[in-house]
N, C-alpha and C positions, 0 to 999 in steps of 0.2 A: 504493500500500500504506500502510495507516494506521500511524503511529508512535505510540509512547507519549508521554506528556507528558515534556518535555525535562528536568524536574527529578526524574524517577523513576530510581532507580539500576537499570541493566540487570543482568540475571542470567540464567544459563543456564536455570534452571527456572521463571522467573517469566513464564509465558505465560497468555494468556486461554483457550487452547483445549486444552492438554495438559500432561503432566508433563515430566520431563527428556527431552531429545532422545535418540533412538537413537544408540548409539555409531557405527554404520556411517555415519549421516548426518554426525556430527562428523568422522569420518575423511575423508569426501568433502569436507567443508567445508575441512579443513586442507590437503588436497591442492590444491584450487582456490586457496586463499589463498597457498600457497607457490609454485605454478607460474604463477599469474596468468592462467589460462584454463581453461575447461571441457574443451577438447580435450586440453590437456597433462595435466590431472588424470586424464582418462579413460585416457590411455596409462599413466600411473603406476600406476593402480589396476587396470588390466586390465578396464575396463568400457567400455561404449559411451558416446559423448558424450550421447545423449538420456537415458541412465540417470543420468549425473552431473547433467544439467540438472534432471531430475525430482526427484532427491534434494535438491538445493539449494533448489528451490522448496518441497519438503515441509518442510525445516528452516526456511525463512523463514516459512512459515505457522505452524509450531509456535511460533516465537519472536516472531511478529508484528512482525518487523523485516526490512528489506531489507538483505541482506548484501553484495551486490556491485552495482556500477554496470556495466551491459553497455556495452562500448565497441566500436568498429568492429573492433579487434583485441584480444581478451582482455577482462578485467574489472578493475575497480578496487575494492578493499575499502572498505566504509563505515566510519566511526568505530566503530560497534558491532561490526563484524567484527574490527577491530584489537583491541578489548577482549576479545572472545570468544576470539580466537586466543591472546592472552596467558594466558588462563585454562586452555585445554585442551591447549596444546602439550606441556607436560611430562608430564601424566598419559597422554596418548595415545601419546607417544613411548616412555614406560616400558612401557605395555601392549603396544605393538607389538614391543618387544624381547623380551618374555616369550612372546607368542603367535605371533610371526611375521606379525602384521597379517592381511590378507585372504589367508592362504595363501602369502604371499611371504616371502622371506628378508630379515630386517631389514638384513643386511649389504649388500643391493642397493639400499638407499635412496639417491637422489641426494644429493650434497653441495651445499648452496646457499651459494655464495660471492659476496661483493660487495666493491666497492672502486672506486678511481679508474679511469676508463677507460684512461688512458694507461699506468699501471703494470700493469694487468691484461693489456693487449695486448702490451706490450713485455717484461715480465718474468715475470708470474705464469703465464699460459697456456703459454708455452714450457716453463717449469719443471714444470708439471703434466702435460704431454703423455704422458710415459711411464706415468703412473698410469692413463690412460684405457685403454691396452692391457691393463692388469691387471684391468679391470672396473670401475674407479671411474667413476661417472657424475656429471657436473658440471652445475649450473644457475647461470649467471653473471649477475649484475646489476651495472650501473655506476651511479655516482651520487656525491653529496657525503656527507661523513662523518656529519654530524648526522642527516639523514633515514635513512641506512642503519643507524645504531645504534638509532634508534627502531624500525625494522622488525626488527632483530635481537632486541630485547626482546620483541616480539610473536610471535616464532617464525618470521618469514618467511625468515631466513637462519640458517645454521649458523656461518659464519665471515665476518667483515668485516675488510678491511684499512683501518684508520683513519689519517688524517693527524694525529691528536692522540690522546692517551691519554683514554679515556672517563672521565667523572667518576663518583664513587660506587663502591660495592663489589659491585654486582649483576652486573657483567660482568668476566670474566677477560681480561686483556690482557698480551701480552709484546712487547718491542721486536722488530721484524722486520728493518728496514734503515734506514740513514741515506741521505738523498738530498742531494747537494750542488747548490747553485744557481750558475749561471754566467751571465756577461754576454756576449752573442753578437750578431753581425751578419753579413751577407753580406760577402764580400771587397770589393765595390765601396764600401760604406759605411765599412768599416774603413780603406780607403785615403783616403777623403775627409776623415775626421776626424783623420788622422795616425797611425792605428794604436794599438796598446796602449801604446806608449811615451809618446804625448802624454797619454793618460788617466792613466797612472801619474804623470806629471809635473804635470799641471794639474788632475786630478780630473774629476768628471763633467760639468763645464761644457763640455768638449769635445764633448759629445753634444747640446747644446741645439738644434742644427739638424736632428737626426736624428729621424724619426718613431718613436714607441714603439708596439710591438705587445704587447697584454696579454691575459691570460686573462679579465679582468673590468674593469668600469669603475672600480672602486676600487683597481686596481693592487696586489693583495695581495702578490704575489711580489716585484715590482719595489720596492715601498715598503720591504719588509723588507730587501732587498739594500742599498738606499740607506742605511738607518739603520745596518745592521750594518757595512758596508764603508766607506762614506764619512762616516758620522756626521752626516748631514744629512737633511732632509726632501725627498722627491721632489715637485716642484711641477708638472711637466708633465702634460698630459692625453694619453690614448691616442689615436693616430690610427686604430688598428684594434683591435677586441676580438673574440676568438674563444673561446667557452666550451669549448675543447678544446685542450690544450697541443700536440697533434699539428698542429692547424690553425695555431696560433701559429708552430710550427716551420716549417711549409710557407711561411707568409707571409714570415717573416724570411729564409729561405733564398732566396726568390724576389726579395729586395731591397726588401721593404716597409719595413724599418727595423730597429731593434734590440729585444732583449727579454732577460728573465732567465728561464732555463729549467732544469729538472733536468739534471744532467750525463748521466745515463743515457740521456736522450732525445736528447742532442746528440752522443753519443760517435762514432757513425759519420760524421755530417756534419762534425764537427771533424777527424776523421782523414783524410777525403777532401778537405778544403779547401773544402767547400761552405759551411761557417761558419767564422768567425774568433773566437777568444777575445779579447774586448776588454780584459779585465783579469784579473790572476792574483794576487789578494790572498793574503797569508800565512794569514789566518784567514777563509776563505769561510763563508758561512752554510749551515747544515745544518738539515734537518728530519727527525725520527724518525717512521717509520711503525710502527704497532702492529697486531698480529694479535689480533683480539678473537673469543672463542669464546662461543657462547650456552650457558648452563647447560642440562643435559638432553641433550646430544649425545654423551655418553661411550659410549652403547650402540651407536653406529654406528661401526664400526672404520674406515670409509672417511673419516670426518671426521678421525680421528687421522692417517691416512695423508697426507691433504692438508695438515694442520697441520704435521706433521713435515717433509714435503717442502719446504714454504715456508720454514720456519725454517732448514733446511739450505741451501737455495738463496739465501736472503736475505743470507747472510754474504758472498756474492760480488757483490752488487748495488751 
């Protein structure tokens, strides 16, 4: 499919073949963009999958742009699709609230929620389970804060749980919960290094023979703990990296080494003795999570239900 010259500014109505796209095509586009697949969009819109495919192809012909890359499972939006979504999401959501969309009740729209996988699985989804029985539909996406906030700005999500407050004034955010970080290992390693008492007396040097298990190669959580608690730079390298804190927890509990993890993730293993708290500082490091809401979602009462439920539940996390 031919693309325009790269230095030409894209626009909804700037096509070589037609005027502004039909609103129904834009609604279908937004459903595909938000759901990530033609099949899921078809279910949301009450259409057949071939109809959704035909409408997206028609819109691509009108705009003379490819909107989605077809993947083995679902689709991925093109950069032009990201920009198009950012332009049409608020007007279409407002229109849907007035007209009921394609004959559907606007209150039945799914709530698109995104955030860190570990927090979503251990805290968020259990807290929201009662709302599902009341008719709230959820579409959950996991990922890192910066990409998720960019997707929120383009309309792909309604709410994002962010590990840092978003910059700028375009997004509304409120503190959700504080997570405390703890230094942990399996009992076998705790015994070998002399337990928490030795670390309290001698500092982190007692751990120099213990392998470190980390979320990422640059040791973001462990480095912060070392600076905050011990007042020094962490110099060791990771023996194991797992880009999921649940995997880090599993490796540490199995005896792979030590790590720094959120306390909420370690609460049960610490209570059962599967993990040992290696250090108990008076001033442990905390990180504040924020609940960020996309502008233009006020007309969907289910977004408000999810937001309020999370803010209430977050007090006990």
